[in-house]
C-alpha positions in Angstrom: -12.1 -13.3 -15.1 -9.5 -14.4 -17.6 -6.2 -15.5 -16.1 -4.0 -16.8 -18.9 -1.3 -15.1 -20.9 -3.6 -15.3 -23.9 -5.7 -12.4 -22.4 -2.8 -10.0 -23.0 -4.2 -7.1 -25.0 -2.3 -6.3 -28.3 -2.5 -2.6 -27.5 -0.3 -1.7 -24.5 -1.2 0.7 -21.8 0.0 4.3 -21.9 0.4 3.6 -18.2 0.4 5.6 -15.0 4.0 7.0 -15.4 3.3 8.5 -18.8 -0.1 9.9 -17.9 1.0 11.2 -14.5 3.9 13.0 -16.1 1.5 14.7 -18.6 -0.7 15.8 -15.7 2.1 16.8 -13.4 3.4 19.2 -16.1 0.1 21.0 -16.2 -1.1 19.7 -19.5 -4.8 18.9 -20.1 -5.6 15.2 -20.1 -9.0 15.8 -21.8 -7.8 15.3 -25.4 -6.1 12.0 -24.4 -9.3 10.9 -22.7 -11.3 11.7 -25.8 -9.0 9.8 -28.0 -9.2 6.8 -25.7 -13.1 6.9 -25.7 -13.0 7.0 -29.5 -10.6 4.1 -29.6 -12.8 2.0 -27.3 -15.8 2.7 -29.5 -13.9 1.6 -32.6 -12.0 -1.4 -31.3 -14.1 -4.1 -29.7 -13.1 -5.1 -26.1 -10.3 -2.6 -25.9 -9.7 -3.0 -22.2 -6.4 -1.0 -22.3 -8.3 2.1 -23.4 -10.6 1.7 -20.4 -7.8 1.1 -18.0 -6.0 4.3 -19.2 -9.2 6.2 -18.9 -9.5 5.0 -15.3 -6.0 6.3 -14.6 -6.8 9.7 -16.2 -9.9 10.0 -14.1 -8.0 9.2 -10.9 -5.5 11.9 -11.9 -8.3 14.3 -12.5 -9.7 13.5 -9.0 -12.9 11.8 -10.4 -12.7 8.5 -8.5 -16.3 7.3 -9.1 -15.9 7.5 -12.9 -12.3 6.1 -12.6 -13.5 3.0 -10.7 -16.3 2.4 -13.1 -13.8 2.4 -16.0 -11.4 0.2 -14.0 -14.0 -2.4 -13.1 -15.3 -2.7 -16.6 -11.7 -3.1 -17.9 -11.1 -5.9 -15.3 -14.2 -7.7 -16.5 -12.8 -7.7 -20.1 -9.3 -8.8 -19.2 -6.8 -9.2 -16.3 -3.4 -8.8 -18.0 -1.9 -5.6 -19.4 1.4 -4.7 -21.0 3.0 -1.3 -21.0 4.0 0.9 -23.9 7.3 1.6 -22.1 8.4 -2.0 -22.1 12.0 -2.5 -23.3 12.5 -3.9 -26.8 14.8 -6.8 -25.8 14.0 -7.7 -22.1 16.0 -10.3 -20.3 13.8 -10.4 -17.2 10.0 -10.8 -17.2 8.2 -9.5 -14.2 4.5 -10.0 -13.3 3.0 -7.4 -11.0 -0.1 -8.4 -9.1 -2.5 -5.4 -8.6 -5.9 -5.1 -7.0 -8.6 -2.7 -7.9 -8.8 0.7 -6.3 -7.3 4.2 -6.6 -3.7 5.2 -7.3 -2.7 4.8 -3.6 -3.9 1.2 -3.4 -1.1 -0.3 -5.5 2.6 0.3 -5.7 3.3 2.5 -8.8 6.1 0.2 -10.0 6.3 1.8 -13.4 8.2 4.8 -12.1 10.8 2.5 -10.5 11.5 0.8 -13.8 12.1 4.0 -15.8 15.3 3.6 -17.8 15.5 -0.1 -17.5 16.4 -1.9 -20.8 16.2 -5.4 -19.3 13.0 -5.7 -17.2 9.6 -6.1 -18.8 6.7 -5.8 -16.5 3.2 -7.0 -17.1 0.3 -6.0 -14.8 -2.2 -8.6 -13.7 -5.3 -7.4 -11.8 -6.6 -9.7 -9.1 -10.0 -9.6 -7.3 -11.3 -11.6 -4.3 -12.0 -15.1 -5.4 -9.8 -15.1 -8.5 -7.5 -17.9 -9.1 -3.8 -17.1 -9.7 -2.9 -16.7 -13.3 -1.9 -20.1 -14.8 1.2 -18.8 -16.5 3.2 -17.6 -13.5 6.0 -20.0 -14.4 6.5 -18.1 -17.7 7.8 -15.2 -15.7 11.1 -14.7 -13.8 9.5 -13.1 -10.8 6.3 -11.9 -9.1 5.8 -8.6 -7.5 2.9 -8.0 -5.1 2.0 -4.4 -5.7 -1.2 -4.5 -3.6 -0.7 -2.0 -0.7 -1.8 -2.5 2.9 -5.2 -1.1 3.9 -8.3 -2.4 5.6 -9.8 -2.6 2.1 -7.0 -4.6 0.7 -6.5 -6.9 3.7 -8.7 -9.7 2.3 -6.9 -9.7 -1.0 -3.5 -9.8 0.7 -4.7 -12.6 2.8 -5.8 -14.5 -0.3 -2.5 -13.9 -2.0 -0.6 -15.1 1.1 -2.4 -18.4 0.9 -2.3 -18.8 -2.8 1.4 -18.1 -3.1 2.7 -20.4 -0.4 4.3 -22.6 -3.0 5.0 -20.0 -5.7 7.4 -21.5 -8.3 9.2 -18.2 -8.9 10.8 -15.5 -6.6 8.4 -13.0 -5.0 9.2 -9.4 -4.5 7.5 -8.2 -1.3 5.7 -11.1 0.4 2.0 -10.5 1.2 2.5 -11.6 4.8 5.0 -8.8 5.4 3.0 -6.2 3.5 0.1 -7.0 5.9 2.4 -6.0 8.9 2.9 -2.4 7.6 -0.2 -1.2 9.5 0.6 1.5 12.0 0.1 -0.8 14.9 1.7 -3.8 13.1 4.9 -1.8 12.2 5.2 -0.5 15.7 5.0 -4.0 17.1 7.5 -5.3 14.5 10.1 -2.6 15.3 9.7 -2.4 19.0 13.0 -4.2 19.7 15.0 -2.4 17.0 18.0 -0.5 18.4 18.2 3.3 18.2 14.7 3.5 16.8 11.4 4.9 18.1 8.0 4.3 16.6 5.2 5.4 18.9 2.7 2.6 19.4 -0.5 3.4 17.4 -3.7 2.2 18.9 -6.9 1.7 16.9 -10.0 2.8 18.7 -13.7 3.3 18.0 -15.4 6.7 17.8 -17.1 5.9 21.1 -13.8 5.3 22.7 -12.5 8.6 21.4 -15.6 10.3 22.8 -15.0 8.8 26.2 -11.5 10.3 26.2 -13.1 13.7 26.4 -14.0 12.9 30.0 -10.7 11.3 30.8 -7.3 12.1 32.2 -5.3 14.9 30.4 -2.0 13.4 31.4 -2.1 11.2 28.2 -2.1 14.4 26.1 -0.8 15.6 23.7 -1.8 12.9 21.3 -1.9 12.4 17.5 -5.2 11.3 16.1 -6.3 10.4 12.6 -9.0 8.3 10.8 -7.9 4.8 10.2 -8.2 5.0 6.4 -6.8 8.5 6.0 -3.8 9.4 3.9 -1.6 12.4 3.2 -2.4 14.0 6.5 -6.2 14.2 6.0 -7.9 14.3 9.4 -4.5 14.1 11.2 -4.2 16.5 14.1 -2.5 17.0 17.4 -4.9 17.2 20.4 -3.4 19.0 23.4 -6.2 18.2 25.8 -9.4 16.3 26.2 -11.4 19.5 25.6 -10.4 19.4 22.0 -12.0 16.0 21.3 -15.7 17.1 20.7 -14.7 19.7 18.0 -12.4 17.1 16.3 -15.2 14.5 16.2 -17.6 17.0 14.8 -15.2 17.6 11.9 -14.8 13.9 11.3 -18.5 13.1 11.5 -18.4 10.1 9.2 -15.4 8.4 10.6 -16.0 5.2 12.7 -12.4 4.3 13.6 -9.3 6.2 14.5 -5.6 5.8 15.3 -4.2 7.5 18.3 -0.5 7.7 19.3 1.7 9.8 21.6 3.0 13.0 20.1 6.8 13.2 19.9 8.3 16.6 19.4 11.0 16.3 16.7 11.7 19.9 16.1 15.4 20.8 15.3 17.4 23.4 17.2 16.2 26.1 14.8 12.6 25.2 15.6 11.8 23.7 12.2 10.6 20.2 11.6 12.4 17.9 9.2 10.7 14.8 7.8 12.7 12.4 5.6 11.1 10.0 3.1 13.5 7.1 2.9 13.3 4.2 0.4 14.6 1.0 1.9 15.8 -1.5 -0.8 16.7 -4.8 0.9 17.8 -2.9 3.9 19.8 -0.2 2.1 18.4 3.3 2.6 18.0 6.0 -0.1 16.7 9.5 0.5 13.6 10.3 -1.7 12.9 13.7 -0.3 13.4 15.9 2.8 10.5 18.2 3.7 11.3 21.1 6.0 8.5 23.1 7.7 7.6 25.3 10.7 4.6 23.0 11.3 5.0 19.6 13.0 2.5 18.2 10.4 5.0 18.0 7.6 4.1 17.0 4.0 6.3 17.8 1.1 3.4 19.7 -0.7 2.6 21.9 2.3 6.2 22.5 3.5 6.8 25.5 1.2 9.7 23.7 -0.5 8.8 25.0 -4.0 11.0 27.9 -4.8 12.5 28.2 -1.3 16.1 28.4 -2.2 17.4 27.8 1.4 15.2 24.7 1.9 16.1 23.3 -1.5 19.8 23.8 -0.8 19.5 21.9 2.4 17.5 19.1 0.7 20.1 18.9 -2.1 23.0 18.7 0.4 21.0 16.0 2.4 20.7 13.9 -0.8 24.4 14.4 -1.8 25.7 13.5 1.7 23.0 11.1 2.8 25.2 7.9 2.7 27.8 9.6 5.0 25.4 11.5 7.3 21.8 10.6 8.0 21.9 7.2 6.3 25.2 6.3 8.1 24.1 7.6 11.5 21.0 5.4 11.4 22.3 2.5 9.4 21.9 0.0 12.3 18.3 1.1 12.7 17.5 0.7 9.0 19.1 -2.7 8.9 17.2 -3.8 12.0 14.0 -2.7 10.4 14.7 -4.8 7.3 15.5 -7.8 9.5 12.3 -7.3 11.5 10.2 -6.7 8.4 12.1 -8.2 5.4 10.4 -6.4 2.5 12.5 -6.0 -0.6 11.0 -2.5 -1.1 9.7 -0.3 1.7 9.1 3.4 2.0 9.7 5.1 5.4 8.5 8.5 6.6 10.9 9.4 9.5 12.7 12.0 11.4 15.3 12.3 14.2 14.3 12.5 17.8 15.8 15.0 20.3 18.0 12.2 21.6 19.3 11.3 18.2 17.2 8.2 17.5 15.4 7.4 14.3 11.8 8.4 14.7 9.4 6.4 12.5 6.0 7.9 11.5 4.8 5.3 9.1 6.0 2.7 6.6 4.4 1.7 3.3 5.0 -0.3 0.2 2.7 1.7 -2.2 3.6 5.3 -1.8 4.8 7.0 -5.0 8.5 7.7 -5.7 8.8 9.7 -8.9 11.0 11.9 -11.1 8.5 14.4 -12.2 9.6 17.5 -10.2 10.6 20.4 -12.4 14.3 20.3 -13.2 14.7 24.1 -13.2 13.5 24.2 -9.6 14.9 20.9 -8.3 17.9 20.2 -10.5 19.3 17.8 -7.8 16.3 15.5 -7.8 16.7 13.8 -11.1 20.1 12.3 -10.3 18.8 11.1 -6.9 15.7 9.5 -8.4 17.8 7.7 -11.1 20.0 6.4 -8.2 16.9 4.9 -6.5 15.5 3.5 -9.8 18.8 1.9 -10.6 19.1 0.4 -7.1 15.6 -1.0 -7.4 16.3 -2.5 -10.8 19.6 -3.9 -9.6 17.8 -5.6 -6.7 15.3 -7.0 -9.1 18.0 -8.3 -11.5 20.0 -9.9 -8.7 16.9 -11.6 -7.2 15.3 -12.7 -10.5 18.0 -13.3 -13.0 18.8 -17.0 -13.6 
């Protein structure tokens, strides 16, 4: 695989941010895909067309075709530029990506929207690849590879390869590797005013054995190890519920279990905050409000619910003086325990007023694609997050 700057394709990527915005607005991606196929057929070795085709197929929920396009593109070249790059950048950033779907790497493009000073190139790494030989030509390196069992070998490789990196690194691999559910709980166990229930990774056989065990450990939360967005995540109230759950998860070999913590508010609703932590400073990305303990923004009936949207708007407007201020010590302690420059936290508030952490991640998406007519308050908040991220980058990388 090519690793030098000479591999940079003359045709830049349309990129995830542009294509996702197109899809998010409900427009058909098929005409764009057809144009890209035609371009690849007419331009020899047009890896950028293939990489954009991969993104389109991921967005269309066709992962097998997407991965095929992606792997072919990676064989042709490793380095990609973006069509959204500023004309006169003052900072050059190299983002290291691995292969995989849209949740396997931090979608940095969104965070750089509006920047006129930061140019980002994307370099795809695979197991066994050497580092690109032009790293010193850049002002900084961002490790976009997210934590997962699948990505662990690549993160371990990057950790070793970058021990003597000549330029600043955004999000060290060694810390990304600690964002597992059990790793984060261990890292944060001594943080003040913070609760993160200890997650335990167990085998399918161990889960099965719990069906004959003591009900005093229930209720518990259980989910497959590699699940995301709540897939396979349930609350089991007793051992009798285990056989039915395992039958539904027939192909899953490993699970996380953790104690269930009731975080309902006085009105009986559950409120889950997605907080972006930028070098220890918290920013609210969204607030999901639901009658169900399993809260996700897409299933929380936020769309078009005036009362919920009003509460989310007020939470964003007053975050620095309310939720953010109340839990400032906990957020700072989290940054000191796990010093990632950029970290996404899904959290709530416990009945006794502590910060309750569900999970942390470096690769979840933070975007500005929500319709302005329904969520007019979100665009200013997202721009605030983007500007804070860009300011952090400028401060850390500028000479």
